[in-house]
mmCIF file as Biopython writes it, N, C-alpha, C and O atoms, coordinates in Angstrom:
data_model
#
loop_
_atom_site.group_PDB
_atom_site.id
_atom_site.type_symbol
_atom_site.label_atom_id
_atom_site.label_alt_id
_atom_site.label_comp_id
_atom_site.label_asym_id
_atom_site.label_entity_id
_atom_site.label_seq_id
_atom_site.pdbx_PDB_ins_code
_atom_site.Cartn_x
_atom_site.Cartn_y
_atom_site.Cartn_z
_atom_site.occupancy
_atom_site.B_iso_or_equiv
_atom_site.auth_seq_id
_atom_site.auth_asym_id
_atom_site.pdbx_PDB_model_num
ATOM 1   N N  . UNK A ? 1  ? -213.996 104.387 -20.644 1.0 0.0 1  A 1 
ATOM 2   C CA . UNK A ? 1  ? -214.268 104.436 -19.245 1.0 0.0 1  A 1 
ATOM 3   C C  . UNK A ? 1  ? -213.139 103.701 -18.541 1.0 0.0 1  A 1 
ATOM 4   O O  . UNK A ? 1  ? -212.709 102.643 -19.000 1.0 0.0 1  A 1 
ATOM 5   N N  . UNK A ? 2  ? -212.658 104.242 -17.444 1.0 0.0 2  A 1 
ATOM 6   C CA . UNK A ? 2  ? -211.621 103.579 -16.658 1.0 0.0 2  A 1 
ATOM 7   C C  . UNK A ? 2  ? -212.131 103.374 -15.237 1.0 0.0 2  A 1 
ATOM 8   O O  . UNK A ? 2  ? -212.815 104.235 -14.682 1.0 0.0 2  A 1 
ATOM 9   N N  . UNK A ? 3  ? -211.795 102.241 -14.660 1.0 0.0 3  A 1 
ATOM 10  C CA . UNK A ? 3  ? -212.185 101.936 -13.284 1.0 0.0 3  A 1 
ATOM 11  C C  . UNK A ? 3  ? -210.989 101.350 -12.563 1.0 0.0 3  A 1 
ATOM 12  O O  . UNK A ? 3  ? -210.251 100.542 -13.127 1.0 0.0 3  A 1 
ATOM 13  N N  . UNK A ? 4  ? -210.798 101.755 -11.320 1.0 0.0 4  A 1 
ATOM 14  C CA . UNK A ? 4  ? -209.781 101.126 -10.468 1.0 0.0 4  A 1 
ATOM 15  C C  . UNK A ? 4  ? -210.505 100.241 -9.480  1.0 0.0 4  A 1 
ATOM 16  O O  . UNK A ? 4  ? -211.474 100.657 -8.845  1.0 0.0 4  A 1 
ATOM 17  N N  . UNK A ? 5  ? -210.030 99.028  -9.357  1.0 0.0 5  A 1 
ATOM 18  C CA . UNK A ? 5  ? -210.695 98.062  -8.487  1.0 0.0 5  A 1 
ATOM 19  C C  . UNK A ? 5  ? -209.685 97.370  -7.591  1.0 0.0 5  A 1 
ATOM 20  O O  . UNK A ? 5  ? -208.510 97.233  -7.929  1.0 0.0 5  A 1 
ATOM 21  N N  . UNK A ? 6  ? -210.177 96.937  -6.437  1.0 0.0 6  A 1 
ATOM 22  C CA . UNK A ? 6  ? -209.409 96.088  -5.533  1.0 0.0 6  A 1 
ATOM 23  C C  . UNK A ? 6  ? -210.165 94.767  -5.479  1.0 0.0 6  A 1 
ATOM 24  O O  . UNK A ? 6  ? -211.343 94.754  -5.122  1.0 0.0 6  A 1 
ATOM 25  N N  . UNK A ? 7  ? -209.524 93.663  -5.822  1.0 0.0 7  A 1 
ATOM 26  C CA . UNK A ? 7  ? -210.218 92.373  -5.804  1.0 0.0 7  A 1 
ATOM 27  C C  . UNK A ? 7  ? -210.821 92.083  -4.424  1.0 0.0 7  A 1 
ATOM 28  O O  . UNK A ? 7  ? -210.205 92.362  -3.394  1.0 0.0 7  A 1 
ATOM 29  N N  . UNK A ? 8  ? -212.021 91.524  -4.422  1.0 0.0 8  A 1 
ATOM 30  C CA . UNK A ? 8  ? -212.725 91.164  -3.196  1.0 0.0 8  A 1 
ATOM 31  C C  . UNK A ? 8  ? -212.844 89.647  -3.153  1.0 0.0 8  A 1 
ATOM 32  O O  . UNK A ? 8  ? -213.368 89.032  -4.082  1.0 0.0 8  A 1 
ATOM 33  N N  . UNK A ? 9  ? -212.359 89.052  -2.084  1.0 0.0 9  A 1 
ATOM 34  C CA . UNK A ? 9  ? -212.425 87.597  -1.958  1.0 0.0 9  A 1 
ATOM 35  C C  . UNK A ? 9  ? -213.735 87.144  -1.335  1.0 0.0 9  A 1 
ATOM 36  O O  . UNK A ? 9  ? -214.216 86.051  -1.633  1.0 0.0 9  A 1 
ATOM 37  N N  . UNK A ? 10 ? -214.320 87.975  -0.469  1.0 0.0 10 A 1 
ATOM 38  C CA . UNK A ? 10 ? -215.565 87.617  0.204   1.0 0.0 10 A 1 
ATOM 39  C C  . UNK A ? 10 ? -216.552 88.753  -0.014  1.0 0.0 10 A 1 
ATOM 40  O O  . UNK A ? 10 ? -216.218 89.919  0.193   1.0 0.0 10 A 1 
ATOM 41  N N  . UNK A ? 11 ? -217.752 88.420  -0.426  1.0 0.0 11 A 1 
ATOM 42  C CA . UNK A ? 11 ? -218.785 89.442  -0.614  1.0 0.0 11 A 1 
ATOM 43  C C  . UNK A ? 11 ? -219.134 89.632  -2.070  1.0 0.0 11 A 1 
ATOM 44  O O  . UNK A ? 11 ? -218.474 89.096  -2.961  1.0 0.0 11 A 1 
ATOM 45  N N  . UNK A ? 12 ? -220.177 90.399  -2.300  1.0 0.0 12 A 1 
ATOM 46  C CA . UNK A ? 12 ? -220.696 90.595  -3.648  1.0 0.0 12 A 1 
ATOM 47  C C  . UNK A ? 12 ? -220.277 91.923  -4.255  1.0 0.0 12 A 1 
ATOM 48  O O  . UNK A ? 12 ? -220.441 92.119  -5.459  1.0 0.0 12 A 1 
ATOM 49  N N  . UNK A ? 13 ? -219.739 92.845  -3.457  1.0 0.0 13 A 1 
ATOM 50  C CA . UNK A ? 13 ? -219.349 94.148  -3.986  1.0 0.0 13 A 1 
ATOM 51  C C  . UNK A ? 13 ? -220.544 95.052  -4.181  1.0 0.0 13 A 1 
ATOM 52  O O  . UNK A ? 13 ? -221.649 94.746  -3.732  1.0 0.0 13 A 1 
ATOM 53  N N  . UNK A ? 14 ? -220.321 96.167  -4.853  1.0 0.0 14 A 1 
ATOM 54  C CA . UNK A ? 14 ? -221.367 97.162  -5.082  1.0 0.0 14 A 1 
ATOM 55  C C  . UNK A ? 14 ? -221.473 97.433  -6.566  1.0 0.0 14 A 1 
ATOM 56  O O  . UNK A ? 14 ? -220.473 97.401  -7.283  1.0 0.0 14 A 1 
ATOM 57  N N  . UNK A ? 15 ? -222.678 97.698  -7.027  1.0 0.0 15 A 1 
ATOM 58  C CA . UNK A ? 15 ? -222.897 98.042  -8.429  1.0 0.0 15 A 1 
ATOM 59  C C  . UNK A ? 15 ? -222.322 99.436  -8.676  1.0 0.0 15 A 1 
ATOM 60  O O  . UNK A ? 15 ? -222.562 100.361 -7.901  1.0 0.0 15 A 1 
ATOM 61  N N  . UNK A ? 16 ? -221.573 99.574  -9.748  1.0 0.0 16 A 1 
ATOM 62  C CA . UNK A ? 16 ? -220.938 100.842 -10.069 1.0 0.0 16 A 1 
ATOM 63  C C  . UNK A ? 16 ? -221.959 101.910 -10.441 1.0 0.0 16 A 1 
ATOM 64  O O  . UNK A ? 16 ? -221.794 103.070 -10.064 1.0 0.0 16 A 1 
ATOM 65  N N  . UNK A ? 17 ? -223.013 101.542 -11.176 1.0 0.0 17 A 1 
ATOM 66  C CA . UNK A ? 17 ? -224.010 102.511 -11.645 1.0 0.0 17 A 1 
ATOM 67  C C  . UNK A ? 17 ? -225.403 102.245 -11.098 1.0 0.0 17 A 1 
ATOM 68  O O  . UNK A ? 17 ? -226.375 102.779 -11.632 1.0 0.0 17 A 1 
ATOM 69  N N  . UNK A ? 18 ? -225.532 101.436 -10.051 1.0 0.0 18 A 1 
ATOM 70  C CA . UNK A ? 18 ? -226.852 101.119 -9.518  1.0 0.0 18 A 1 
ATOM 71  C C  . UNK A ? 18 ? -227.602 100.182 -10.454 1.0 0.0 18 A 1 
ATOM 72  O O  . UNK A ? 18 ? -227.006 99.540  -11.319 1.0 0.0 18 A 1 
ATOM 73  N N  . UNK A ? 19 ? -228.919 100.114 -10.271 1.0 0.0 19 A 1 
ATOM 74  C CA . UNK A ? 19 ? -229.751 99.254  -11.127 1.0 0.0 19 A 1 
ATOM 75  C C  . UNK A ? 19 ? -229.963 99.937  -12.474 1.0 0.0 19 A 1 
ATOM 76  O O  . UNK A ? 19 ? -230.359 101.101 -12.530 1.0 0.0 19 A 1 
ATOM 77  N N  . UNK A ? 20 ? -229.702 99.219  -13.544 1.0 0.0 20 A 1 
ATOM 78  C CA . UNK A ? 20 ? -229.910 99.725  -14.899 1.0 0.0 20 A 1 
ATOM 79  C C  . UNK A ? 20 ? -231.037 98.936  -15.555 1.0 0.0 20 A 1 
ATOM 80  O O  . UNK A ? 20 ? -231.255 97.775  -15.211 1.0 0.0 20 A 1 
ATOM 81  N N  . UNK A ? 21 ? -231.763 99.553  -16.503 1.0 0.0 21 A 1 
ATOM 82  C CA . UNK A ? 21 ? -232.871 98.838  -17.144 1.0 0.0 21 A 1 
ATOM 83  C C  . UNK A ? 21 ? -232.402 97.704  -18.059 1.0 0.0 21 A 1 
ATOM 84  O O  . UNK A ? 21 ? -233.190 96.818  -18.390 1.0 0.0 21 A 1 
ATOM 85  N N  . UNK A ? 22 ? -231.127 97.720  -18.472 1.0 0.0 22 A 1 
ATOM 86  C CA . UNK A ? 22 ? -230.595 96.663  -19.328 1.0 0.0 22 A 1 
ATOM 87  C C  . UNK A ? 22 ? -229.079 96.634  -19.165 1.0 0.0 22 A 1 
ATOM 88  O O  . UNK A ? 22 ? -228.486 97.583  -18.651 1.0 0.0 22 A 1 
ATOM 89  N N  . UNK A ? 23 ? -228.457 95.546  -19.604 1.0 0.0 23 A 1 
ATOM 90  C CA . UNK A ? 23 ? -227.007 95.436  -19.554 1.0 0.0 23 A 1 
ATOM 91  C C  . UNK A ? 23 ? -226.370 96.425  -20.527 1.0 0.0 23 A 1 
ATOM 92  O O  . UNK A ? 23 ? -226.942 96.732  -21.573 1.0 0.0 23 A 1 
ATOM 93  N N  . UNK A ? 24 ? -225.202 96.912  -20.182 1.0 0.0 24 A 1 
ATOM 94  C CA . UNK A ? 24 ? -224.440 97.799  -21.061 1.0 0.0 24 A 1 
ATOM 95  C C  . UNK A ? 24 ? -223.300 96.977  -21.643 1.0 0.0 24 A 1 
ATOM 96  O O  . UNK A ? 24 ? -222.474 96.456  -20.893 1.0 0.0 24 A 1 
ATOM 97  N N  . UNK A ? 25 ? -223.238 96.848  -22.976 1.0 0.0 25 A 1 
ATOM 98  C CA . UNK A ? 25 ? -222.182 96.038  -23.582 1.0 0.0 25 A 1 
ATOM 99  C C  . UNK A ? 25 ? -220.829 96.748  -23.491 1.0 0.0 25 A 1 
ATOM 100 O O  . UNK A ? 25 ? -220.652 97.833  -24.044 1.0 0.0 25 A 1 
ATOM 101 N N  . UNK A ? 26 ? -219.884 96.131  -22.793 1.0 0.0 26 A 1 
ATOM 102 C CA . UNK A ? 26 ? -218.555 96.699  -22.614 1.0 0.0 26 A 1 
ATOM 103 C C  . UNK A ? 26 ? -217.509 95.791  -23.229 1.0 0.0 26 A 1 
ATOM 104 O O  . UNK A ? 26 ? -217.663 94.570  -23.233 1.0 0.0 26 A 1 
ATOM 105 N N  . UNK A ? 27 ? -216.437 96.389  -23.754 1.0 0.0 27 A 1 
ATOM 106 C CA . UNK A ? 27 ? -215.282 95.636  -24.244 1.0 0.0 27 A 1 
ATOM 107 C C  . UNK A ? 27 ? -214.101 96.024  -23.369 1.0 0.0 27 A 1 
ATOM 108 O O  . UNK A ? 27 ? -213.772 97.205  -23.256 1.0 0.0 27 A 1 
ATOM 109 N N  . UNK A ? 28 ? -213.463 95.042  -22.750 1.0 0.0 28 A 1 
ATOM 110 C CA . UNK A ? 28 ? -212.276 95.297  -21.933 1.0 0.0 28 A 1 
ATOM 111 C C  . UNK A ? 28 ? -211.106 95.562  -22.866 1.0 0.0 28 A 1 
ATOM 112 O O  . UNK A ? 28 ? -210.727 94.698  -23.658 1.0 0.0 28 A 1 
ATOM 113 N N  . UNK A ? 29 ? -210.531 96.761  -22.773 1.0 0.0 29 A 1 
ATOM 114 C CA . UNK A ? 29 ? -209.435 97.152  -23.659 1.0 0.0 29 A 1 
ATOM 115 C C  . UNK A ? 29 ? -208.063 96.884  -23.051 1.0 0.0 29 A 1 
ATOM 116 O O  . UNK A ? 29 ? -207.145 96.459  -23.752 1.0 0.0 29 A 1 
ATOM 117 N N  . UNK A ? 30 ? -207.919 97.134  -21.743 1.0 0.0 30 A 1 
ATOM 118 C CA . UNK A ? 30 ? -206.616 96.915  -21.117 1.0 0.0 30 A 1 
ATOM 119 C C  . UNK A ? 30 ? -206.768 96.784  -19.613 1.0 0.0 30 A 1 
ATOM 120 O O  . UNK A ? 30 ? -207.754 97.229  -19.026 1.0 0.0 30 A 1 
ATOM 121 N N  . UNK A ? 31 ? -205.768 96.161  -19.001 1.0 0.0 31 A 1 
ATOM 122 C CA . UNK A ? 31 ? -205.681 96.019  -17.554 1.0 0.0 31 A 1 
ATOM 123 C C  . UNK A ? 31 ? -204.256 96.365  -17.167 1.0 0.0 31 A 1 
ATOM 124 O O  . UNK A ? 31 ? -203.309 95.915  -17.810 1.0 0.0 31 A 1 
ATOM 125 N N  . UNK A ? 32 ? -204.096 97.169  -16.107 1.0 0.0 32 A 1 
ATOM 126 C CA . UNK A ? 32 ? -202.755 97.490  -15.642 1.0 0.0 32 A 1 
ATOM 127 C C  . UNK A ? 32 ? -202.724 97.498  -14.116 1.0 0.0 32 A 1 
ATOM 128 O O  . UNK A ? 32 ? -203.746 97.699  -13.460 1.0 0.0 32 A 1 
ATOM 129 N N  . UNK A ? 33 ? -201.539 97.275  -13.570 1.0 0.0 33 A 1 
ATOM 130 C CA . UNK A ? 33 ? -201.317 97.290  -12.127 1.0 0.0 33 A 1 
ATOM 131 C C  . UNK A ? 33 ? -201.287 98.743  -11.669 1.0 0.0 33 A 1 
ATOM 132 O O  . UNK A ? 33 ? -200.460 99.527  -12.135 1.0 0.0 33 A 1 
ATOM 133 N N  . UNK A ? 34 ? -202.194 99.106  -10.751 1.0 0.0 34 A 1 
ATOM 134 C CA . UNK A ? 34 ? -202.262 100.471 -10.245 1.0 0.0 34 A 1 
ATOM 135 C C  . UNK A ? 34 ? -201.545 100.595 -8.902  1.0 0.0 34 A 1 
ATOM 136 O O  . UNK A ? 34 ? -201.570 101.661 -8.287  1.0 0.0 34 A 1 
ATOM 137 N N  . UNK A ? 35 ? -200.910 99.520  -8.444  1.0 0.0 35 A 1 
ATOM 138 C CA . UNK A ? 35 ? -200.181 99.546  -7.179  1.0 0.0 35 A 1 
ATOM 139 C C  . UNK A ? 35 ? -201.108 99.395  -5.981  1.0 0.0 35 A 1 
ATOM 140 O O  . UNK A ? 35 ? -202.307 99.656  -6.076  1.0 0.0 35 A 1 
ATOM 141 N N  . UNK A ? 36 ? -200.552 98.980  -4.874  1.0 0.0 36 A 1 
ATOM 142 C CA . UNK A ? 36 ? -201.311 98.852  -3.638  1.0 0.0 36 A 1 
ATOM 143 C C  . UNK A ? 36 ? -202.417 97.817  -3.685  1.0 0.0 36 A 1 
ATOM 144 O O  . UNK A ? 36 ? -203.371 97.907  -2.913  1.0 0.0 36 A 1 
ATOM 145 N N  . UNK A ? 37 ? -202.315 96.832  -4.575  1.0 0.0 37 A 1 
ATOM 146 C CA . UNK A ? 37 ? -203.336 95.799  -4.675  1.0 0.0 37 A 1 
ATOM 147 C C  . UNK A ? 37 ? -204.487 96.168  -5.597  1.0 0.0 37 A 1 
ATOM 148 O O  . UNK A ? 37 ? -205.448 95.408  -5.713  1.0 0.0 37 A 1 
ATOM 149 N N  . UNK A ? 38 ? -204.410 97.314  -6.251  1.0 0.0 38 A 1 
ATOM 150 C CA . UNK A ? 38 ? -205.468 97.752  -7.157  1.0 0.0 38 A 1 
ATOM 151 C C  . UNK A ? 38 ? -205.093 97.446  -8.598  1.0 0.0 38 A 1 
ATOM 152 O O  . UNK A ? 38 ? -203.917 97.329  -8.942  1.0 0.0 38 A 1 
ATOM 153 N N  . UNK A ? 39 ? -206.113 97.320  -9.427  1.0 0.0 39 A 1 
ATOM 154 C CA . UNK A ? 39 ? -205.925 97.158  -10.869 1.0 0.0 39 A 1 
ATOM 155 C C  . UNK A ? 39 ? -206.724 98.249  -11.567 1.0 0.0 39 A 1 
ATOM 156 O O  . UNK A ? 39 ? -207.788 98.645  -11.092 1.0 0.0 39 A 1 
ATOM 157 N N  . UNK A ? 40 ? -206.214 98.734  -12.690 1.0 0.0 40 A 1 
ATOM 158 C CA . UNK A ? 40 ? -206.960 99.690  -13.495 1.0 0.0 40 A 1 
ATOM 159 C C  . UNK A ? 40 ? -207.438 98.994  -14.750 1.0 0.0 40 A 1 
ATOM 160 O O  . UNK A ? 40 ? -206.644 98.436  -15.508 1.0 0.0 40 A 1 
ATOM 161 N N  . UNK A ? 41 ? -208.741 99.030  -14.963 1.0 0.0 41 A 1 
ATOM 162 C CA . UNK A ? 41 ? -209.372 98.392  -16.110 1.0 0.0 41 A 1 
ATOM 163 C C  . UNK A ? 41 ? -209.932 99.474  -17.017 1.0 0.0 41 A 1 
ATOM 164 O O  . UNK A ? 41 ? -210.615 100.388 -16.555 1.0 0.0 41 A 1 
ATOM 165 N N  . UNK A ? 42 ? -209.640 99.371  -18.317 1.0 0.0 42 A 1 
ATOM 166 C CA . UNK A ? 42 ? -210.164 100.349 -19.293 1.0 0.0 42 A 1 
ATOM 167 C C  . UNK A ? 42 ? -211.133 99.625  -20.225 1.0 0.0 42 A 1 
ATOM 168 O O  . UNK A ? 42 ? -210.820 98.586  -20.806 1.0 0.0 42 A 1 
ATOM 169 N N  . UNK A ? 43 ? -212.313 100.212 -20.343 1.0 0.0 43 A 1 
ATOM 170 C CA . UNK A ? 43 ? -213.386 99.634  -21.153 1.0 0.0 43 A 1 
ATOM 171 C C  . UNK A ? 43 ? -213.828 100.614 -22.229 1.0 0.0 43 A 1 
ATOM 172 O O  . UNK A ? 43 ? -213.686 101.828 -22.084 1.0 0.0 43 A 1 
ATOM 173 N N  . UNK A ? 44 ? -214.366 100.063 -23.311 1.0 0.0 44 A 1 
ATOM 174 C CA . UNK A ? 44 ? -215.071 100.825 -24.324 1.0 0.0 44 A 1 
ATOM 175 C C  . UNK A ? 44 ? -216.518 100.356 -24.322 1.0 0.0 44 A 1 
ATOM 176 O O  . UNK A ? 44 ? -216.793 99.157  -24.300 1.0 0.0 44 A 1 
ATOM 177 N N  . UNK A ? 45 ? -217.431 101.306 -24.343 1.0 0.0 45 A 1 
ATOM 178 C CA . UNK A ? 45 ? -218.851 100.946 -24.428 1.0 0.0 45 A 1 
ATOM 179 C C  . UNK A ? 45 ? -219.145 100.628 -25.895 1.0 0.0 45 A 1 
ATOM 180 O O  . UNK A ? 45 ? -218.947 101.464 -26.776 1.0 0.0 45 A 1 
ATOM 181 N N  . UNK A ? 46 ? -219.614 99.418  -26.136 1.0 0.0 46 A 1 
ATOM 182 C CA . UNK A ? 46 ? -219.935 98.973  -27.489 1.0 0.0 46 A 1 
ATOM 183 C C  . UNK A ? 46 ? -221.288 99.545  -27.892 1.0 0.0 46 A 1 
ATOM 184 O O  . UNK A ? 46 ? -222.208 99.632  -27.079 1.0 0.0 46 A 1 
ATOM 185 N N  . UNK A ? 47 ? -221.393 99.929  -29.142 1.0 0.0 47 A 1 
ATOM 186 C CA . UNK A ? 47 ? -222.685 100.407 -29.647 1.0 0.0 47 A 1 
ATOM 187 C C  . UNK A ? 47 ? -223.616 99.219  -29.829 1.0 0.0 47 A 1 
ATOM 188 O O  . UNK A ? 47 ? -223.201 98.157  -30.293 1.0 0.0 47 A 1 
ATOM 189 N N  . UNK A ? 48 ? -224.853 99.402  -29.465 1.0 0.0 48 A 1 
ATOM 190 C CA . UNK A ? 48 ? -225.865 98.344  -29.653 1.0 0.0 48 A 1 
ATOM 191 C C  . UNK A ? 48 ? -226.280 98.320  -31.121 1.0 0.0 48 A 1 
ATOM 192 O O  . UNK A ? 48 ? -226.392 99.362  -31.767 1.0 0.0 48 A 1 
ATOM 193 N N  . UNK A ? 49 ? -226.500 97.132  -31.627 1.0 0.0 49 A 1 
ATOM 194 C CA . UNK A ? 49 ? -226.993 96.955  -32.986 1.0 0.0 49 A 1 
ATOM 195 C C  . UNK A ? 49 ? -228.497 97.237  -32.999 1.0 0.0 49 A 1 
ATOM 196 O O  . UNK A ? 49 ? -229.246 96.656  -32.213 1.0 0.0 49 A 1 
ATOM 197 N N  . UNK A ? 50 ? -228.931 98.115  -33.876 1.0 0.0 50 A 1 
ATOM 198 C CA . UNK A ? 50 ? -230.363 98.400  -33.991 1.0 0.0 50 A 1 
ATOM 199 C C  . UNK A ? 50 ? -231.017 97.420  -34.941 1.0 0.0 50 A 1 
ATOM 200 O O  . UNK A ? 50 ? -230.470 97.085  -35.992 1.0 0.0 50 A 1 
ATOM 201 N N  . UNK A ? 51 ? -232.192 96.967  -34.554 1.0 0.0 51 A 1 
ATOM 202 C CA . UNK A ? 51 ? -232.920 95.990  -35.389 1.0 0.0 51 A 1 
ATOM 203 C C  . UNK A ? 51 ? -233.839 96.674  -36.357 1.0 0.0 51 A 1 
ATOM 204 O O  . UNK A ? 51 ? -234.525 96.008  -37.132 1.0 0.0 51 A 1 
#
């Protein structure tokens, strides 16, 4: 999954996927400068361990 973000100094921002029933485990793989004050973040969704 890739997301482009602009850092926010004031405010809480918006949830990317709304309210979820549980947290989604993500691993940040890379960050790059997307220009214009934006950053591109690449994540991998980690598989949950089954009990």
